[in-house]
C-alpha positions as a printed Julia matrix, in Angstrom:
817×3 Matrix{Float64}:
 -17.52   54.91   45.83
 -14.83   54.91   43.17
 -17.15   56.63   40.76
 -17.82   59.34   43.38
 -14.07   59.86   43.92
 -13.41   60.13   40.24
 -16.21   62.62   39.5
 -17.35   64.0    42.8
 -14.05   65.13   44.45
 -13.82   68.86   43.76
 -10.04   69.09   44.48
  -9.17   66.4    42.0
 -11.42   67.93   39.37
  -9.85   71.35   39.82
  -6.31   69.89   39.75
  -7.0    67.93   36.59
  -8.48   70.92   34.84
  -5.51   73.09   35.83
  -3.09   70.39   34.69
  -4.77   70.09   31.27
  -4.75   73.89   30.94
  -1.06   74.06   31.9
  -0.12   71.27   29.47
  -1.82   73.05   26.58
  -0.15   76.4    27.26
   2.74   77.23   24.91
   6.22   77.09   26.44
   6.72   80.85   25.81
   3.73   81.7    27.99
   4.86   79.26   30.64
   8.3    80.89   30.68
   6.75   84.35   30.93
   4.58   83.29   33.86
   7.41   81.74   35.91
   9.9    84.56   35.19
   7.61   87.57   35.6
   8.33   88.04   39.31
  12.17   87.89   39.19
  12.17   90.07   36.09
  10.13   92.73   37.86
  12.52   92.61   40.81
  15.53   92.78   38.49
  14.07   95.81   36.71
  13.54   97.57   39.99
  17.12   96.99   41.07
  18.35   97.96   37.56
  16.57  101.29   37.91
  18.28  101.9    41.23
  21.61  100.91   39.69
  21.07  103.39   36.83
  20.46  106.21   39.31
  23.62  105.34   41.23
  25.63  105.14   37.99
  24.33  108.58   37.0
  25.57  109.95   40.32
  28.92  108.27   39.7
  29.24  109.78   36.21
  28.34  113.25   37.52
  30.93  113.01   40.3
  33.57  111.7    37.87
  32.82  114.51   35.43
  33.14  117.14   38.18
  36.41  115.61   39.34
  37.74  115.49   35.76
  36.82  119.15   35.27
  38.65  120.06   38.48
  41.77  118.21   37.32
  41.66  119.95   33.92
  41.29  123.32   35.63
  44.24  122.6    37.92
  46.36  121.57   34.92
  45.38  124.77   33.04
  46.32  126.93   36.05
  49.7   125.21   36.24
  50.14  125.82   32.48
  49.51  129.57   33.05
  52.44  129.67   35.46
  54.65  127.65   33.05
  53.87  129.95   30.09
  54.67  133.01   32.3
  58.14  131.55   32.88
  58.58  130.94   29.1
  57.61  134.58   28.39
  60.07  135.87   31.02
  62.94  133.77   29.63
  62.2   134.87   26.03
  62.05  138.58   27.03
  65.27  138.31   29.04
  67.04  136.72   26.05
  65.65  139.42   23.74
  66.79  142.17   26.13
  70.32  140.76   26.18
  70.74  139.98   22.43
  67.89  141.69   20.48
  67.6   138.33   18.66
  64.18  138.26   16.88
  63.93  134.5    17.54
  63.42  135.26   21.27
  60.69  137.71   20.28
  58.98  135.0    18.2
  59.19  132.67   21.21
  57.64  135.32   23.45
  54.77  135.98   21.08
  54.07  132.28   20.61
  53.99  131.89   24.43
  51.67  134.93   24.76
  49.31  133.37   22.18
  49.26  130.1    24.16
  48.63  132.11   27.35
  45.53  133.71   25.81
  44.29  130.31   24.64
  44.86  128.86   28.16
  42.87  131.71   29.77
  39.98  131.04   27.4
  40.06  127.35   28.33
  40.03  128.25   32.04
  37.06  130.59   31.52
  35.17  127.75   29.79
  35.96  125.37   32.68
  34.81  127.71   35.5
  31.58  128.93   33.87
  28.93  129.17   36.61
  31.44  129.55   39.46
  31.21  133.2    40.5
  34.16  133.03   42.89
  36.5   131.52   40.28
  35.31  133.97   37.6
  36.17  136.89   39.91
  39.68  135.5    40.4
  39.99  134.94   36.61
  39.06  138.55   35.83
  41.79  139.77   38.2
  44.23  137.31   36.62
  43.36  138.51   33.09
  43.82  142.14   34.13
  47.24  141.36   35.64
  48.38  139.46   32.52
  47.16  142.33   30.3
  49.13  144.76   32.47
  52.15  142.45   32.26
  51.9   142.24   28.44
  51.68  146.03   28.2
  54.9   146.36   30.23
  56.5   143.72   28.0
  55.47  145.65   24.87
  57.27  148.74   26.2
  60.3   146.6    27.06
  60.36  145.1    23.51
  60.53  148.6    22.02
  63.1   150.01   24.47
  65.46  147.04   24.82
  67.03  147.2    21.3
  67.53  150.94   21.67
  69.34  150.56   25.0
  71.43  147.7    23.64
  72.37  149.67   20.5
  73.24  152.82   22.5
  75.31  150.88   24.98
  73.2   152.32   27.81
  72.17  150.6    30.97
  69.99  147.5    30.31
  66.35  148.36   29.85
  65.4   145.08   31.52
  65.9   146.33   35.12
  62.71  148.49   35.36
  60.76  145.86   33.49
  62.07  143.1    35.79
  61.02  145.04   38.89
  57.57  145.75   37.54
  57.24  142.25   36.11
  58.24  140.72   39.48
  55.54  142.7    41.27
  52.9   141.69   38.71
  54.07  138.08   38.74
  53.68  137.98   42.54
  50.08  139.14   42.23
  49.47  136.63   39.44
  50.83  133.83   41.65
  48.49  134.96   44.45
  45.47  134.74   42.15
  46.62  131.37   40.82
  47.09  130.11   44.41
  43.58  131.25   45.33
  42.08  129.55   42.28
  44.04  126.35   42.97
  42.73  126.38   46.57
  39.15  126.59   45.29
  39.89  123.78   42.82
  41.3   121.59   45.61
  38.27  122.13   47.81
  36.0   121.3    44.9
  38.12  118.3    43.93
  38.0   117.04   47.54
  34.22  117.22   47.59
  34.01  115.59   44.16
  36.36  112.81   45.31
  34.12  112.1    48.31
  31.09  112.05   46.03
  32.87  109.77   43.61
  33.87  107.38   46.42
  30.29  107.32   47.71
  28.98  106.67   44.19
  31.44  103.8    43.74
  30.39  102.25   47.06
  26.69  102.56   46.18
  27.4   101.16   42.73
  29.1    98.07   44.24
  26.17   97.47   46.61
  23.67   97.88   43.8
  25.58   95.49   41.54
  25.74   92.84   44.28
  22.04   93.21   45.01
  21.17   92.96   41.32
  23.29   89.83   40.96
  21.65   88.24   43.99
  18.14   89.03   42.79
  18.95   87.79   39.3
  20.41   84.51   40.61
  17.52   83.85   42.96
  14.95   84.72   40.29
  16.74   82.51   37.77
  16.86   79.56   40.19
  13.17   79.91   41.0
  12.31   80.18   37.3
  14.38   77.1    36.5
  12.74   75.06   39.25
   9.22   76.06   38.25
   9.84   75.54   34.6
  11.72   72.26   35.09
   8.97   70.82   37.25
   6.56   71.15   34.33
   8.73   69.96   31.46
  11.52   67.7    32.79
   9.29   64.66   33.11
   7.96   65.04   29.59
  11.43   65.77   28.26
  12.68   62.53   29.83
   9.89   60.69   28.01
  10.96   62.32   24.77
  14.6    61.47   25.57
  13.68   57.81   26.03
  11.81   57.84   22.74
  14.78   59.52   21.04
  17.16   56.88   22.47
  14.87   54.13   21.33
  14.67   55.75   17.93
  18.45   55.95   17.78
  18.7    52.25   18.66
  16.06   51.35   16.08
  13.52   50.22   18.74
   9.83   51.01   19.01
   9.03   54.35   20.65
   6.73   54.7    23.73
   3.42   56.53   23.3
   3.75   60.18   24.26
   1.39   62.16   26.47
  -0.98   64.12   24.19
  -0.78   67.87   24.54
  -1.03   70.88   22.26
   2.07   72.71   23.53
   5.49   72.6    21.92
   6.57   69.45   23.78
   3.44   67.65   22.64
   4.04   68.77   19.09
   7.64   67.63   19.45
   6.43   64.17   20.5
   4.24   63.93   17.42
   7.09   65.1    15.26
   9.35   62.47   16.84
   6.92   59.76   15.88
   6.8    61.03   12.31
  10.57   61.24   12.34
  10.8    57.58   13.32
   8.86   56.67   10.24
  11.07   58.74    7.99
  14.32   57.74    9.65
  14.52   54.39    8.03
  13.93   55.94    4.62
  16.74   58.42    5.04
  19.32   56.19    6.7
  20.91   55.44    3.38
  21.08   59.15    2.48
  22.71   59.93    5.82
  25.37   57.31    5.32
  26.17   58.74    1.89
  26.34   62.29    3.26
  28.57   61.14    6.1
  31.01   59.73    3.58
  30.98   63.0     1.59
  31.53   64.98    4.78
  34.5    62.83    5.71
  36.04   63.42    2.28
  35.46   67.19    2.56
  37.02   67.26    6.04
  40.09   65.43    4.72
  40.41   68.01    1.89
  40.07   70.87    4.37
  42.76   69.38    6.6
  45.06   69.0     3.6
  44.55   72.64    2.61
  45.06   73.75    6.22
  48.38   71.88    6.34
  49.42   73.53    3.04
  48.56   77.0     4.38
  50.47   76.24    7.59
  53.51   75.18    5.55
  53.32   78.41    3.58
  53.13   80.49    6.78
  56.03   78.57    8.33
  58.15   79.11    5.18
  57.53   82.85    4.89
  60.41   85.2     5.66
  57.96   87.89    6.81
  56.2    87.62   10.14
  52.42   87.14   10.09
  50.1    87.79   13.05
  46.3    87.4    13.03
  43.98   88.79   15.71
  40.29   88.05   16.24
  37.48   90.55   16.75
  38.35   91.02   20.43
  42.01   91.71   19.71
  43.41   88.35   20.88
  46.24   86.98   18.77
  45.07   83.67   17.31
  47.79   82.91   14.74
  51.52   83.57   14.42
  54.2    82.09   12.2
  57.83   81.27   13.14
  59.16   84.45   11.47
  56.93   86.56   13.73
  58.03   84.65   16.83
  61.7    85.11   15.92
  61.1    88.79   15.26
  59.46   89.41   18.64
  61.67   87.08   20.66
  58.64   85.21   22.08
  55.32   83.65   21.09
  52.51   86.23   21.54
  49.79   83.67   20.77
  46.59   83.91   22.89
  47.57   87.35   24.18
  46.36   90.86   23.39
  48.56   93.68   22.06
  48.44   95.4    25.46
  49.87   92.21   27.05
  52.27   91.78   24.17
  53.95   95.18   24.63
  54.87   94.21   28.21
  57.58   92.0    26.67
  58.42   94.05   23.56
  59.17   97.81   23.48
  57.62   99.33   20.34
  58.68  102.77   19.1
  57.71  104.95   16.19
  59.99  105.39   13.18
  62.19  107.89   15.08
  63.2   104.98   17.39
  62.65  107.19   20.48
  58.91  107.9    20.76
  56.95  104.97   22.19
  54.02  103.92   20.06
  50.74  103.7    22.07
  48.87  100.41   21.91
  45.86  102.04   20.25
  48.1   103.3    17.4
  49.59   99.89   16.56
  48.72   98.93   12.95
  47.18   95.6    13.98
  44.96   97.26   16.62
  43.84   99.85   14.08
  43.06   97.09   11.58
  40.9    95.29   14.19
  38.99   98.58   14.58
  38.24   98.5    10.85
  40.88  101.02    9.76
  43.31  100.52    6.88
  46.64  101.95    8.16
  48.69  100.77    5.16
  52.44  100.3     5.68
  53.89  101.79    8.89
  57.52  101.86   10.02
  58.23  100.81   13.64
  61.23  100.03   15.84
  61.26   97.0    18.19
  63.51   96.25   21.12
  63.29   93.22   23.46
  65.59   91.2    25.68
  66.79   89.04   22.78
  67.65   92.03   20.57
  69.65   94.72   22.36
  70.31   96.73   19.18
  66.67   96.7    18.15
  64.91   95.8    14.93
  63.45   98.13   12.27
  60.27   96.72   10.74
  57.68   97.72    8.14
  54.18   96.68    9.19
  51.33   96.24    6.69
  47.98   95.66    8.4
  44.5    95.06    6.98
  41.14   94.3     8.62
  39.6    90.83    8.12
  36.11   91.34    6.66
  33.26   88.88    6.08
  30.01   89.34    4.21
  28.24   92.69    4.5
  31.61   94.3     5.34
  31.62   92.95    8.93
  35.07   93.15   10.57
  36.08   89.85   12.2
  39.65   90.72   13.15
  42.87   91.88   11.57
  46.06   90.56    9.98
  49.5    92.18   10.03
  52.62   91.32    8.04
  55.99   92.31    9.6
  59.1    92.74    7.46
  62.57   93.17    8.97
  64.16   96.21    7.26
  67.01   96.7     9.73
  69.72   96.08    7.13
  68.18   98.54    4.67
  67.68  101.1     7.44
  71.29  100.87    8.59
  72.47  101.12    4.97
  70.35  104.24    4.6
  71.85  105.75    7.76
  75.34  104.93    6.47
  74.53  106.64    3.16
  73.18  109.69    4.99
  76.35  109.95    7.06
  78.46  109.57    3.93
  76.36  112.2     2.13
  76.7   114.6     5.05
  80.47  114.08    5.12
  80.68  114.66    1.37
  78.62  117.85    1.63
  80.78  119.03    4.5
  83.92  118.31    2.5
  82.47  120.11   -0.52
  81.58  123.1     1.65
  85.07  123.14    3.13
  86.52  123.03   -0.37
  84.32  125.92   -1.51
  85.22  128.01    1.53
  88.9   127.25    1.0
  88.76  128.28   -2.65
  86.84  131.44   -1.8
  89.27  132.47    0.94
  92.31  131.67   -1.16
  90.9   133.68   -4.07
  90.4   136.68   -1.8
  93.84  136.28   -0.26
  95.45  136.14   -3.71
  93.86  139.42   -4.81
  96.03  141.49   -2.44
  99.44  140.45   -3.84
  97.99  140.47   -7.37
  96.99  144.11   -6.9
 100.6   144.98   -6.02
 102.04  142.94   -8.91
  99.77  144.45  -11.58
 100.03  147.96  -10.08
 103.83  148.1   -10.03
 104.04  146.36  -13.42
 101.81  149.05  -14.93
 104.01  151.75  -13.34
 107.07  150.11  -14.87
 105.29  150.02  -18.22
 105.0   153.83  -18.1
 108.76  154.26  -17.64
 111.25  154.29  -20.55
 112.52  150.7   -20.83
 114.85  148.79  -23.06
 113.25  146.27  -25.45
 114.16  143.26  -23.25
 112.82  145.05  -20.18
 109.64  146.04  -22.05
 109.16  142.42  -23.1
 109.61  141.25  -19.49
 107.09  143.78  -18.2
 104.6   142.72  -20.89
 105.0   139.13  -19.78
 104.4   140.14  -16.14
 101.23  142.06  -17.09
 100.01  139.25  -19.34
 100.57  136.57  -16.69
  99.12  138.77  -13.95
  95.93  139.48  -15.88
  95.59  135.78  -16.72
  96.04  134.88  -13.05
  93.47  137.53  -12.03
  90.96  136.06  -14.49
  91.65  132.6   -13.03
  91.08  133.93   -9.5
  87.76  135.51  -10.53
  86.57  132.3   -12.18
  87.58  130.19   -9.17
  85.72  132.61   -6.89
  82.58  132.45   -9.06
  82.78  128.65   -9.15
  83.1   128.51   -5.35
  80.11  130.83   -4.95
  77.94  128.67   -7.18
  78.9   125.44   -5.4
  78.2   127.09   -2.04
  74.81  128.35   -3.28
  75.8   132.0    -2.72
  75.74  133.22   -6.33
  73.06  135.91   -6.64
  71.32  135.88  -10.04
  68.84  138.44  -11.36
  66.82  136.68  -14.04
  64.74  138.85  -16.35
  63.73  138.92  -20.01
  66.79  139.74  -22.16
  66.92  140.05  -25.98
  69.14  137.25  -27.26
  70.26  138.93  -30.48
  71.27  142.17  -28.77
  73.15  140.37  -25.97
  75.05  138.08  -28.38
  75.88  140.94  -30.77
  77.41  142.99  -27.94
  79.71  140.07  -27.08
  80.67  139.64  -30.74
  81.6   143.32  -30.95
  83.88  142.97  -27.93
  85.62  139.87  -29.31
  85.99  141.12  -32.88
  89.58  142.44  -32.32
  90.65  139.1   -30.82
  89.1   137.22  -33.76
  90.82  139.48  -36.29
  94.15  139.0   -34.54
  93.7   135.19  -34.73
  92.47  135.27  -38.35
  89.05  133.91  -37.39
  85.84  135.24  -38.95
  82.49  135.59  -37.19
  79.09  134.94  -38.75
  75.59  135.18  -37.27
  73.08  133.11  -39.21
  70.0   135.12  -40.1
  66.91  134.08  -38.21
  63.75  135.81  -36.94
  64.34  134.05  -33.62
  67.15  136.51  -32.77
  64.35  138.88  -31.71
  63.21  136.42  -29.04
  63.69  136.97  -25.29
  65.03  134.44  -22.81
  64.74  134.39  -19.03
  68.29  134.79  -17.69
  70.73  137.01  -15.84
  72.05  139.34  -18.57
  75.56  139.73  -17.16
  76.03  135.97  -16.52
  74.5   135.02  -19.87
  76.94  137.3   -21.69
  79.77  135.88  -19.56
  78.88  132.35  -20.77
  78.58  133.44  -24.42
  81.92  135.28  -24.19
  83.58  132.2   -22.69
  82.25  129.92  -25.45
  83.17  132.37  -28.23
  86.65  132.93  -26.74
  87.24  129.17  -26.74
  85.97  128.96  -30.33
  88.59  131.59  -31.31
  91.5   130.24  -29.23
  91.13  126.59  -30.27
  90.33  127.36  -33.93
  92.72  127.18  -36.83
  94.14  130.29  -38.51
  91.71  131.45  -41.16
  88.89  129.43  -39.59
  85.38  130.58  -38.83
  82.89  130.72  -35.98
  79.16  130.5   -36.74
  76.52  131.55  -34.22
  73.01  130.18  -34.86
  69.75  130.11  -32.94
  66.46  128.24  -33.05
  63.26  128.51  -31.0
  62.21  125.04  -29.92
  58.47  125.58  -29.68
  57.35  128.29  -27.29
  59.28  127.09  -24.26
  63.0   126.65  -25.04
  65.59  128.7   -26.98
  68.58  126.91  -28.56
  71.82  128.86  -29.15
  74.65  127.12  -31.02
  78.3   128.21  -31.5
  80.09  126.18  -34.2
  83.85  126.4   -34.89
  86.2   124.84  -37.42
  88.84  123.68  -34.96
  90.39  120.25  -34.54
  87.47  118.81  -32.53
  87.56  116.44  -29.57
  87.66  112.67  -29.29
  84.67  111.05  -27.51
  86.81  109.9   -24.57
  87.8   113.53  -23.84
  84.28  114.93  -24.04
  83.29  113.19  -20.78
  85.77  115.42  -18.88
  84.94  118.6   -20.77
  82.91  120.4   -18.09
  85.04  119.35  -15.1
  87.05  122.06  -13.3
  90.76  122.39  -14.17
  90.47  119.87  -17.03
  92.18  121.28  -20.18
  92.23  117.94  -22.06
  95.88  118.29  -23.11
  95.63  121.93  -24.23
  98.12  122.92  -21.54
 100.85  121.5   -23.8
  99.82  123.72  -26.73
 100.85  127.07  -25.22
  97.28  128.42  -25.45
  96.34  130.34  -22.33
  93.57  128.9   -20.21
  92.6   127.75  -16.74
  90.23  124.85  -17.33
  87.54  126.56  -15.25
  85.59  128.52  -17.87
  83.46  125.64  -19.17
  82.77  124.28  -15.68
  81.72  127.77  -14.58
  79.55  128.2   -17.7
  77.77  124.91  -17.07
  76.93  125.83  -13.48
  75.78  129.33  -14.45
  73.45  128.05  -17.18
  72.0   125.36  -14.92
  71.48  127.94  -12.14
  69.41  129.98  -14.65
  67.21  126.96  -15.46
  68.94  126.0   -18.71
  71.17  123.33  -20.22
  74.56  123.36  -21.94
  76.24  120.71  -24.07
  78.73  120.03  -26.82
  78.98  118.0   -30.03
  82.32  117.43  -31.75
  83.91  115.6   -34.65
  87.67  115.18  -34.86
  89.12  117.12  -37.79
  85.84  118.94  -38.51
  85.12  121.11  -35.5
  82.93  121.45  -32.41
  79.53  122.93  -31.62
  78.7   124.21  -28.15
  75.0   124.77  -27.48
  72.99  126.46  -24.75
  69.25  126.1   -24.04
  67.29  128.61  -21.94
  63.56  129.18  -21.31
  61.78  131.56  -23.71
  59.72  134.42  -22.28
  57.92  137.54  -23.48
  59.85  140.79  -23.83
  58.94  143.68  -21.52
  56.81  145.4   -24.18
  55.06  142.2   -25.24
  54.36  141.25  -21.62
  53.09  144.78  -21.0
  50.72  144.69  -24.02
  49.53  141.18  -23.14
  48.78  142.04  -19.53
  47.38  145.56  -19.96
  46.58  146.09  -23.66
  47.98  148.69  -26.03
  45.85  151.48  -24.55
  46.67  150.59  -20.95
  48.67  153.77  -20.27
  45.87  155.98  -21.51
  43.37  154.14  -19.32
  45.61  154.4   -16.27
  46.47  158.12  -16.72
  44.49  160.86  -14.97
  42.35  163.0   -17.3
  44.25  166.2   -16.5
  47.85  166.79  -15.38
  49.92  169.61  -14.04
  51.82  171.72  -16.57
  55.08  171.72  -14.59
  57.87  169.8   -16.36
  59.62  167.24  -14.17
  62.66  165.01  -14.8
  62.86  161.26  -14.27
  66.24  159.51  -14.56
  66.11  155.78  -15.45
  69.41  153.89  -14.92
  68.96  150.56  -16.76
  71.33  148.6   -19.04
  68.55  146.67  -20.81
  67.4   148.56  -23.92
  64.04  146.75  -23.95
  63.31  147.9   -20.43
  64.2   151.46  -21.42
  61.75  151.26  -24.33
  59.1   149.9   -21.97
  59.58  152.88  -19.62
  59.28  155.25  -22.57
  56.06  153.48  -23.57
  54.64  153.81  -20.07
  55.47  157.54  -19.84
  54.75  158.52  -23.47
  51.37  160.09  -22.6
  52.86  162.13  -19.78
  54.31  165.14  -21.57
  55.12  166.83  -18.26
  57.63  164.07  -17.39
  61.01  164.24  -19.16
  62.67  160.79  -19.24
  66.5   160.67  -19.07
  68.1   157.25  -19.64
  71.51  155.89  -18.66
  72.71  152.35  -19.42
  75.67  152.4   -16.99
  75.89  153.15  -13.29
  78.69  155.72  -13.48
  76.95  157.55  -16.34
  73.77  157.59  -14.26
  75.64  159.2   -11.33
  77.03  161.88  -13.66
  73.58  162.59  -15.15
  72.08  162.77  -11.65
  74.65  165.41  -10.62
  74.16  167.28  -13.88
  70.35  167.32  -14.23
  69.26  166.84  -10.59
  66.12  164.87  -11.54
  62.95  164.83   -9.44
  62.89  161.0    -9.36
  65.37  158.2   -10.11
  64.5   154.65  -11.17
  67.56  152.42  -10.55
  68.16  148.86  -11.78
  69.97  146.59   -9.34
  72.3   144.84  -11.83
  74.39  147.14  -14.08
  77.39  146.32  -16.32
  79.99  148.54  -14.61
  78.95  148.93  -10.94
  76.05  147.46   -8.97
  72.85  149.3    -8.12
  73.84  149.11   -4.44
  76.96  151.15   -5.15
  74.99  153.71   -7.21
  72.47  154.08   -4.37
  75.21  154.62   -1.78
  76.93  157.19   -4.03
  73.65  159.08   -4.57
  73.03  159.26   -0.83
  76.61  160.43   -0.05
  76.6   163.34   -2.5
  74.99  166.51   -1.22
  73.29  167.44   -4.53
  71.61  164.0    -4.92
  71.06  162.93   -1.31
  67.44  164.15   -1.23
  66.29  162.77   -4.6
  63.73  159.9    -4.24
  65.2   156.63   -5.58
  63.06  153.61   -6.52
  64.84  150.29   -7.12
  63.71  148.1   -10.06
  64.86  144.47  -10.15
  63.74  140.93  -10.97
  64.9   139.83   -7.49
  61.76  139.73   -5.34
  63.19  138.1    -2.21
  61.97  139.84    0.99
  65.5   140.01    2.45
  66.78  141.84   -0.65
  63.88  144.32   -0.56
  64.33  145.01    3.16
  68.1   145.46    2.74
  67.77  148.06   -0.02
  64.96  149.96    1.68
  67.1   150.11    4.8
  70.05  151.28    2.66
  68.23  154.43    1.49
  65.86  153.36   -1.3
  62.41  154.98   -1.16
  60.53  152.22   -3.02
  61.15  148.82   -4.6
  59.48  147.54   -7.8
  59.84  143.97   -9.06
  59.84  142.8   -12.67
  57.49  142.34  -14.46
  56.33  145.8   -13.47
  52.94  146.52  -11.96
  52.19  149.49  -14.26
  49.31  150.89  -12.24
  51.37  150.86   -9.02
  54.36  152.44  -10.8
  52.24  155.24  -12.32
  50.59  155.96   -8.99
  54.03  156.27   -7.42
  55.2   158.63  -10.21
  52.07  160.76   -9.75
  52.62  160.91   -6.01
  56.34  161.79   -6.12
  56.28  164.15   -9.13
  53.14  165.96   -7.99
  50.82  165.06  -10.88
  47.34  166.37  -10.03
  43.91  165.73  -11.49
């Protein structure tokens, strides 16, 4: 009977076979079998959830597009108001800044319309409204263009404001624009309402789907756990008992044989028991080494913590998720609280963080530490903090870096905060002090300038009446008194002129025209003027021979000669009777020119040389009876520095002094012309045939080199007769005498300015119609516009564009091919 039950019962046989098959299956296959059903259900619900999420994203996108469109329509209305305000201001003042504002607003309007067109693509109703809106704005811009042209004319003529017709028309157009905008906004609202309903429905469906997925996942997981546990828990308990026995050093129980992972684990556990005794000694030794290593790590950790606690700069460390995991006391004092275990977004709820302007709030995503966690390297950033413990606020410099492990993986970020409030406030104090000093300097310059102008009026009367008295028959004492009045008056007038020049330089209002000037010629002309004064004082002049006198320097000719005259005058006045003045030069490479003026005077002590170039400092010479103001050297220094040069002085008591000037070297007009165009440039630029009619060209220019250059340019034009004048008044006389067909006029002349010559030419009937082209080294747009508006026909800048100049000559003088 027992034998029959053991071998003959079909249920028991089937169960045993299934059990052996189940025991021998690998755990992975067992897990797959028991989890297949819940996984399939979870996938089905996940698919439904994906569909619902797609509907949600579509509805959110539509709603976002509607909000963007509504914002763009509102921006159209705002820009219209900006345009109206700019045009009204322009109509009242003709200020070009309002016109710039209008045009900038019109450009933004066009950009906004393009954005609206991109947002409503596919919506026929909105596109129709947009086309009407574009037509109205085009019509409005056309009316504004007419208003821009007419408004200055009406304002200049003193007529009725031109803005009234434009305002009426603009109001009508604006009303129609508002109607179209209202219609488009209504469509947007209807669309946004529908999208909102769709978005709400998608959110509700999404919640239901999420709950269903969670429920299915939980139920499937519970079922899988029960099924899986029923097969392995019993065998795991057996293994646990064996492991406990093994841990206690007892004999392990025999395990149930099977070929799955648990069976293999049981066999491995038995083998482990055999090896455990062999390795017990090794484990004890390793445990001791581990304890020693842990003690060393704790010691190093305490040292690092002491370093962090002792640092004056705040240190904050964040992990990969952005949570703050480490702060030191300096950081906690800086922020007024402990931000540990919080995120930057939670942190800013207690601390207000601004950018370096202390007014613009810094977004959380732009904080240096947050950027470092993202893997960026923001470097050092200035921020401003304010919290309840610091009413005045704190200026800080933040240096943040990402924390990287192997393979460049970012595991967080670290930021170091340094309090720079004291330095920042010192900087602000210095800026205020600098601004006050500049304001005081400006006030001083304006005061000097106004006083100089005010003094000219009485000086004119003094010198005028003194000269009239000088023409009358006077007794010797009276003649001597009048001479003293004239001498003192002229000295005072020179002082006024120097003070005015000094004030102009300090105020940045001194206009300089730098161009290539020949040094030897300019210095020789000054020596010729001062020769009578030197002879009267018994002082001899000598120019050392040097090939460098033929060099050219880049400077303003008139101001350069003014400086040389000032230095030579001082060398004569403060020299001894029978002394000498030596003028030498040296080219320092190809970039700088050195001019030296050496005298045989008494010289200066080193302590006096420090005050040499200060205004109104005469260094005791006021007691000697020698005339002077103490301004000449200060003015010379500022003029040379304004021309890009340097000035200095060397002196030895009892031997004499040497004043030197350095200026940049440049090519002369002819050399620059040959270098740029070649010696045969004129022939290559000339037409092959020319008219036989002789024409006259008057060139008013005080620079001999520039005159030679013009002769070189026109030498192959035999039909053009060149007439030159080196002074403005002589040029006016030659223009009246010869009535040339074209006049080239330099802006800076020795007697009168080119502006005055141009005005005189335009006032005289015989020269009013002659074309005048200005030639100057000053290429500023405001200067060019001013002269063209003042009557000039053309403006050429130095160095000359020869091809453009010849084309202009051909056009004006009627040269034909």
